[in-house]
Structure formats: C-alpha cells, structure tokens
N, C-alpha and C positions, 0 to 999 in steps of 0.2 A: 747606391744599390738600387737597381730598378725594382719597381713593385711587381710582385708575383701576380700572374694572370692565369685565367682558366678559359680555354676556348669554349665558345657557345656550341651546344649540342646540335643546333639547327644550321647556323651559317658559318661557324668557325671563328667568329670575331674574338680577339683576346680581351676578355673582360677581367676586371679586377675581382679578387676573391670575395670582396664585400658586396659586389653588385647583385641585386635581386632580379634584374631584368637585363636582357642583352641591349647594349647601347646601339647596336646596328639594326637588329630586326625586331627588338621589343619582346622577344619570347622570354618566359620566366627561366631564370638560371638557378639551379639547385646549388646550395652552398657546399663547400668541400667537406664540412663536418657532418652534413646531413646524409645519412645512409638510407636509401629507400627500402631496404630489406634487412632485417636483423634476425639472426637465429642465435639464441642463447640457451644454455642448459638451464632447465627449470630447477630451482632448489626444491628440496623435499617439501611437498605440499600434502597436507592431510586430505586424502580423497574422501569425498562424501560417502559415508557408509550408513547402513541402517543402524539406528540406536540399539544397544544391547537389550533394553527393556522391550523394544518392539519385536526383536528377534525371538525373545523368550515368549512373547505373547502369541507369535505366529507358530511356534513349534507345537506339534501335537502333544498334548499331555497324556500321561499314562492313565489308563482307566482306573478309577478308584477301586480299592480292594473291596471285595464282597463283604458285607457285614457278617460278623460271626453269628452263627445260629444261636438264637436265644433259647435257653432251656427254661421251660415253665415249671415252677414248683408244683409238686404233687398236691392235688386238691384234697383238703381235709375238711370234711363236712362239720359244721358247727354242732356243738353238743345239744342234744335234745332238751327242750325246756322241762323243768320239773313240773309236776302236777300242781295246779293252782291250789293254794290253801285259802281257807276262809280267813278273811281279814278280821282282826279283832275289832270289835265295836267300841269306839271311843266313848267313854262315859263323860259327857259334857256336864259341867256344874249347872245347877239350877240358878237362874238369875231372877232376883226379886225386883219388881218394878219400883222406880223412885217416885216420890211425890212430885206433882207439878210445881215449876218455878215461875216467878214473875219475869216478863220480858222487859228488856231495857229500852228506853226512848232515844238512844243515841242514833240509831239507824234513821229514824224519822227526821232528826235534825239535819243529817247529812243529805238526805233527799231534798229537803227544802233549799239547802244552800246550792245544790247543783241546778235546781230549777231556776233560781234567781240568777245564777251566772249565765245560764243559757239565754234568758230573756235579755240580759245586758248585751250579750254578743250579737243577738239578732238586731237589736236597736243600733249598734255601732255599724253593722253591715249596711243597714238601710240608709243611715245618714251618709256613709261613704259613697253609696251608689248614686244618690241624688247629687252629691257634691261633684263627682266625676262627670256625671251627665251634663251638669251645668257648664263645666269648663269645656267639655267637648263641643257643646253647642256654640259657645263663644268663639272657639278656635275656627270652627267651620264657617262661621259668618265672616271672619277676617281673612280667610285664605284667598277668595276671589280678588279682593283688592290688592293683596300681596302679589299674586300672579300677574295682575295687570301692570303693576309697577315694574316688575322684573322684565316683562315682555316689552315695555316701553323703553327701558334703559339699556337692554342687552345689545341692540345694534350699535348704540353709541359707544359701549364699552369694548365690544369685540371687534366691530368693523367687518368689512367684507373680506373673505378669504381670497387669496391670490395664488394661482398655481402656474408653474413653469410649463408651458406647452411646447417646449422645444422638441422637435421630432427626434425619435430614437436613432434614426439613421444619421442625423447630423452629429449626435453625441458619439456614435461609433466612429464616424469619420474623423472626429477630433482626437479620439483616443489612439486610433491606429495611424502609424506613419504612412506617408504616401508610398505606394508600391514602386519599387525600383527594379532595375534589370528587366524591364518589360514585363513586370508582374510575374516573374518566374520564381521568386523566393517564396518558400513556405513561410507560414506565420511563425517567426522565430522568437518573438517575445512571449514566452509561455508563462502565464500567471494563473494558477489554479484559483477557482472561486473560493471565497471564505466559507468555511464550514462544509466544503465538498469533500467527501471521503475519497472518491476516485476521480482524479482529474481527467479531463478529456484530452485526447490526442490532437495536437495541432493539425490543421488541414492545409492542403496546398491551395494557394490562391488561384493558380491556373496551370494547365499542362504546358510544359516547355515545348518549343517548336522543334527541338532536336533531342535525340536520345543520347547524345554524347556532346557535352559542352562543359567548359570550365570558364568561370568569370571571376571577378574580384571577390565574390562572397558566396558562390555556389558552384557545385560540381554535380553533374548528372552523367552516368555512364551505364550502358547496358552491355558493355564488353563485347560488342559485335566486332570491333576493330581495336587496335592498340594505339589509336590516335592520341589518347590522353596520357600515355606513357607510364602506365603502372609497371612495377618491377617485373622483369622476365629473367629469372635466374635459377640455377640449379647447382646443388653441391651434395655432399654426403649426408647432410642433415635434413634438408628440405628442398622442395621445388615450388617456385612461384611462377605462374604462367597463365596466359589466356587459353581457355580450353572449352570447346563445345558451346560457344556463345556466352561463357561465364568466366569468372576469374577464380582460380583454384589455388589453395595452399595445401601442399602435401608434405606431411612430417614423417620422416622415415625412422627416426630414433625415439625410443620411449623417454618420457620425462623431459621433453623439450618444448619450448614455445617459440614459434616463428611468426613474425608479423611483417606486414607491408604498410608503409605510411601512405596516406592519401596524397596524391600528387598535386597539392595546391600550396599557395603562398600565404594563405590566411589560416586562422585558428578556428576550425569548425567546432561548433557547440552541439549541433544536432545531426543525426544521420538516420536513415532508414534504408533497408535493403531486404532482399530475399536470400535465403540460405537453406542448403540441404546437405545431408551427409549420406552417401550410399552405404547401405548396410545397417543403418540405425544409430551409428555414432558410438559404438562400444570402444572404450579405451581412450577417448579423447574429448575435447571440448573446443568451443570457438567463441568469438566475441569481438569486443571493441576496446581499444585503448584510447584514452582521451586525456587532455591536459598533459600531454607527453613532454617532459623536460629533457630526459636522457634515459639510458637503459636501466637505471635504478630508481627512477622517480616518475611515476605516472599513476593514473586511476584506471580501473578496468571494470568491465561488465562481462561476465563469463557465463556461458550456458553449457550445461552437460545434458545433451539430448538423451543419452542412454539412461541416466539416473533421473531424468525429468526434474532437474533442479537448476538453480542459478546462484551466482554470487556477485556482489558488488563490493569493491573495496579499493585499496591503494597498495601499490608496490613501492617500498621505500627502503633503501639500504639493505638490499638482498633479503627482504622479508615481506611476505604477503600479509596484509592487514585487512581482513574482511570488515566491512561496516555493517553488512546485514547480520541479523541475529535471529536464528542460528546462522553460521557461516554459509551454509548451503540450504536455503529454504526450498521446499518442493513447490512445483507449479503444475497446474492442469491445463495451462494455455498452450503448451507445446503439442504439435502433431508428431506422432511417433513414426518410426521407420524411416524410409527415404522420402517422406513427404516434404514439401516446401513450407518453410515457416517464414513469416514476415516479422521482422524485428525493427523496433524504433527505440532509439536511445537519445535522451536529452542530457548532455553533460554541461550543465550550467555551472557557474562558479560557486553557487551556494548549495546545489542539490543535484542528484542524478536520478532520472526517471526512466523506467523500462516498461515498454509495451510489447507484447507478443501476440501476433495475429489479431491486432486491434483490441486486445484485452489488457486493461491496466494490471500490471504485475507488482511493481514496487516503486516507491519514491523515498529516497534516502537523503536526509540533510547532512551535508559534509561538516565535520568537526570544525574546520576553518575554511575560509574561501580559497578556492584553487587559483592557480596562476594559469592563464591561457597558454596553450601549447598545441602541438601537433595531434593528429588523430590517426589511428591505424586499425586495421582489421587483422585478426590473428587466428591461427590454429594451434592447438596444444595437445600433448599426449600425456597419458598416465603410465604407470609402470606396467599395467596390463594391456598395453597397446597391441592390437592384432598383429600377426606376423607380417602382413603385407603393408603395414603403415596406416596412417589416418589422413584422409583427404576430405576437405570441406569446400563446397562450391558457393560463391557469392555472385549475385546478379541484381540488376536494376538498382544500382547503388546511387544514393544521393547524400550529400553532406552540405551544410551551410552554416553561416554564422548569423548572429542577431542583426536585424536591420538597424542601421544607425539612425 
C-alpha cells in the first residue's frame, strides 16, 4: 500500500503526512490533524458578576425613620424646705485632767541605733568608691598597650581584602545567550528578581527589519498582507479574516469561543499584540490560548473589556478551571471603549504572566508544569452578546519561543 501524501500548498509536491516542511520548496507544511481555525460551543461559564454584598452596598438605602417625639414629664417643683429649727446644744461631759506620766527611754535607744547604722553605711560607700577608682586607673593604664598589640597583630590575622573587579557588562554578557536571528528575538528567558513584587516586562533587543516575517523561533505580523497565511474562513458561527490592516475574529452566535492558531511550527511561549473592540466589548471577551494540546486541553488568558476584568486558567475535559482567585479579578489597566489596548502574555511552563498597557497585572504559578504546545488568539461571546455579534481586532502581533 502506498504511503498517503498531502500536496504542498505552495508548489504542489506530494509530501508525506508526517512531513513538517516541503521536500521540494522547503515551505512549512501544516499537518492534516492541525486545524488553523476552530469554533466550538462554549460550555456554560459563570459570567463575572458583581458580588451580592457589593450590590447591596451600592443600592440606595431607605431613609431612617424619624425618631418618635419624646414626651417630657411634667415638671414638679421640689417641696419647700421646712423652717430651720434651733439645734439642740449637746451637753459634753466635763473632762478632768490626768496627772503627768514619766516618758520611756525606748525612743532614745532606737535613734542611737539608726545613727550608728548610717555611719557604717557611709563608711562602706567611701571604701567602695576608692576601691573602684583604683581598679579603673589600673585598667586605663593597660588599655594603650592592649590596643597597640591588637593593631600590630590584626593585619597578620585578617590579611588584605580582595574584591572581584570584573565589569558588570561582562557578567551580563555571560548570563545572556548570544543573540540569534539577527538579534530579532525579544528577551525570552524571563526571570523575575528575587523579592521583586512586580516583575518587569521583557524588552525587545532590536526592531525587526520587516513587519511581516516568520522564522524558526519568532513571528512578526502587522497584517497588512496575508503573506504569513493566517486562517481566512467564514461560516454560520464565526468569521476569521484580514480586515482594515488588522486580523479580526467575528463571533456571530452567543456562548461560543472561536480561535485561530498562530501559523508557526514551533511552540510560542511569549506574545504581545494590540487589540481593540468597537463599541466597548459588551457581551464578549478575547485573549490567548497557550500550551494547546487539543480542543479540550489548553491554558488560557481571557480579558473582559466591558467588565474590566480578566481570568487565567486551564480548560480540561470540558471544564474551565480558573487559577486566578477570584476567578475574574478586576483591573484598572484596561482602556475602556474602543481604545487600543496593548497586551503581553508570558506562557512559561511553570507560570503565566500578564501585562496590560505595560502595567503588571498578574503572575500565576501553575499547579504542575505545562507541556509545550500551540498558541492561538480567540474571541468569545456570553449569553448577553449584542444582536449584531462580537468582533475583536488584533494588530502588530508578535510571538516567540525561549532562546536556546
């Protein structure tokens, strides 16, 4: 039985189904199982709503009832005092003086004892003072010789201190790998500083010479043309196409998620792009799928522009499993309305990091290391999708993998 083949999209050469690149022209060949665009009905997802306690706090409360009028008791004047009476004169008994008595000598003895004790105490204090003064004088006379001995022996004990004067630039060059792909790749090994609460967003090493290019480890696309081959497809559920110098995903049905995989043959870990939604984004969301294994196993970063919130989690076995707590935290980094937002996502194997408009938003450690996979951008709708559908625009897209 002859081996099944698939013709090349560019030159028509019959390649084997397992080939990743055309044997004739060298162009990348998409596997038969790889679908560039997927539209699946989204299972019931709890839409982010305002907590009940917050709703109760914002509802206007009824005015407090007016206090009942207090009735003051009738004033009753106190009774008039009775006329003063003459007090009876107490008849004190007459006291006869006693004859004088002799004084005891006990008090004199006690006074003499106290005086003697005081004299002894003063003598002890005087003796102690002179004793301490003598010891202090001896110690002061011996300190200079002690200091001279320490100063003489210290260099021999400690030795001269040595410091590594290696330039900082050389250290950085040793830590960073040599730039590849003509220094086009962004800094892909993102390592936050120890003790740093908000990590810094990795920067680009240099600007690429082309606004549309795809290499072994990086893709850059401003969507001015369709040269890189993003999906261009339309059906009853969604439309994926190049439009007005951008790439759009238009979802027509409520409670659906439609995504387009990034047209590369490597597993991207990092991406940044510009995104906007005409009308403010009511009834829908957008974001990135990463470490994509199949339709029921991937990680996601989702942004709800209308609710000014986001969610990071995993979709596994027909169930969304948010990792953020709460599932939809609020963020003030998003620009509202139809404004353009800049989004950066780092889908590393151990953690996922989100920046919006160059502001650090979240970094989530994954419960277990992820398996590298495909990356996709998506649009999604809620049950309250507008009647005309939900459309999201992507532009100035870049994705790359770690530098080996």
